C-alpha atoms as one frame of an Amber mdcrd trajectory, in Angstrom:
protein
  84.767 131.950  76.986  86.680 128.948  78.394  86.985 125.764  76.559  86.332
 122.834  78.901  86.895 119.976  76.145  89.647 117.724  77.259  92.162 116.790
  74.425  93.352 113.256  74.203  96.965 113.081  73.191  98.078 109.743  71.437
 101.824 108.915  72.090 104.094 106.112  71.997 105.529 103.977  74.841 108.908
 105.911  74.294 107.100 109.355  74.943 104.926 108.084  77.942 107.944 108.801
  80.147 108.384 112.190  79.287 104.593 113.156  79.375 104.729 111.854  83.171
 107.887 113.508  84.179 106.103 116.836  82.701 103.322 116.270  84.831 105.454
 115.814  87.790 107.469 118.804  86.946 104.423 120.968  86.653 102.152 119.301
  89.395  99.751 118.520  86.748  97.155 115.496  86.935  97.872 113.103  84.288
  95.312 110.522  82.686  96.610 107.841  80.906  94.530 105.414  78.577  96.684
 102.486  76.779  96.211  98.968  75.999  97.108  96.343  78.768 100.798  95.619
  79.642 101.989  99.186  78.113 103.873  99.942  81.292 101.718 102.694  82.733
 101.680 101.175  86.539 105.361 100.770  86.221 106.410 104.009  84.374 104.309
 106.052  86.636 105.598 104.451  89.934 109.428 104.866  88.479 108.849 108.806
  87.796 106.755 109.863  90.905 109.188 107.930  93.310 112.139 109.675  91.279
 110.572 113.156  92.068 109.460 112.066  95.729 113.016 111.024  96.387 114.324
 114.321  95.569 112.299 115.870  98.428 113.034 112.406 100.845 109.557 111.548
 100.576 109.904 108.326  98.472 107.508 106.465 100.605 104.787 108.891  99.880
 103.612 106.735  96.640  99.929 106.134  97.267  98.650 102.998  94.802  95.033
 102.645  94.324  94.074  99.517  92.362  90.496 100.116  90.950  90.050  96.166
  90.338  90.456  95.339  93.704  89.253  98.209  95.365  92.311  98.564  97.612
  94.966 101.446  98.367  98.940 100.767  99.191  99.852 103.472 101.693 103.034
 103.335 103.786 103.503  99.648 103.070  99.843  98.840 104.254  97.325  97.373
 102.046  93.982  99.225 102.885  90.354  98.102 101.448  88.381 100.901 100.077
  85.284  99.271 100.159  82.394  99.829 102.774  78.834  98.978 102.141  79.563
  97.222  98.890  81.070 100.470  97.211  84.122 102.804  97.526  83.718 105.098
 100.454  87.585 105.477 100.355  86.973 109.540 101.077  86.349 108.513 104.679
  89.785 106.638 105.045  92.059 107.920 107.385  95.038 107.494 104.720  93.405
 109.981 102.532  93.186 112.516 105.335  97.104 112.119 105.569  97.381 113.204
 101.995  95.808 116.593 102.739  98.838 117.103 105.080 101.629 115.933 102.811
 103.896 118.561 101.203 105.081 115.883  98.673 103.028 112.700  97.493 101.841
 111.130  94.579  98.427 109.209  94.332  98.124 106.703  91.424  94.918 105.591
  90.652  95.258 102.560  88.407  92.384 100.172  86.787  90.231 103.240  86.793
  88.320 101.592  83.879  87.374  98.464  86.274  85.201 100.817  88.644  81.453
 100.946  88.175  80.443 104.698  87.489  79.198 105.117  91.240  82.598 104.052
  92.270  84.192 106.696  89.985  82.302 109.521  91.513  84.632 110.361  94.495
  87.586 109.762  92.504  86.410 112.253  89.731  85.502 115.000  92.469  89.040
 114.185  93.528  90.198 115.053  90.026  88.207 118.105  89.550  88.264 119.600
  92.714  91.544 118.015  94.507  89.616 117.326  97.224  86.633 114.947  98.562
  83.919 116.252 100.845  86.020 119.210 102.645  89.525 117.269 102.893  91.765
 118.666 100.326  95.007 117.569  98.875  97.879 119.217  99.566  99.716 121.348
  97.254 102.741 119.045  96.313 100.619 115.930  95.805 100.606 115.084  92.192
  97.831 112.266  90.821  97.527 110.390  87.851  94.698 108.257  86.680  95.504
 105.156  84.723  93.206 103.062  82.528  92.785 100.416  79.705  91.115 101.649
  76.469  87.279 100.809  76.679  87.555  98.285  73.917  89.996  96.135  76.250
  88.104  96.305  79.094  85.546  93.184  78.505  82.889  95.556  79.508  84.527
  97.970  81.753  83.325 101.718  82.291  86.361 103.125  80.679  86.960 106.710
  81.354  83.913 108.113  79.796  83.214 110.221  82.705  86.408 111.955  82.442
């Protein structure tokens, strides 16, 4: 019988970088909840780019901002919104991720997305793909958000 219950580990700021390095080395998906200003985004970018640099793929850091519903990919800012909601799974940049041997996808401000807009990201997190488009084996992911109590009515990570 398998246990599908997710565990939540509480770590200090000093341990956050170590947790991210472990996730990068094992190609695991990392979910991070912390107070605003903790350094989640900066540390995630630093650790991911450090790993990507070893493979000559430093530019393959993809940053998705849940609060503005945009993605930064190869220096471009791409809107994720179509028809008033996040329809990012049809974006060309996501298809490019499926062909990449080394890349990192950071979904920041996940708690700012509505439950409806979280759905494709949750499918991505659980299946490593969206509607038949799968991520490459060397693509790592991190989902970053603030504690529900700090989100001014945000949706939090309650689905995860």
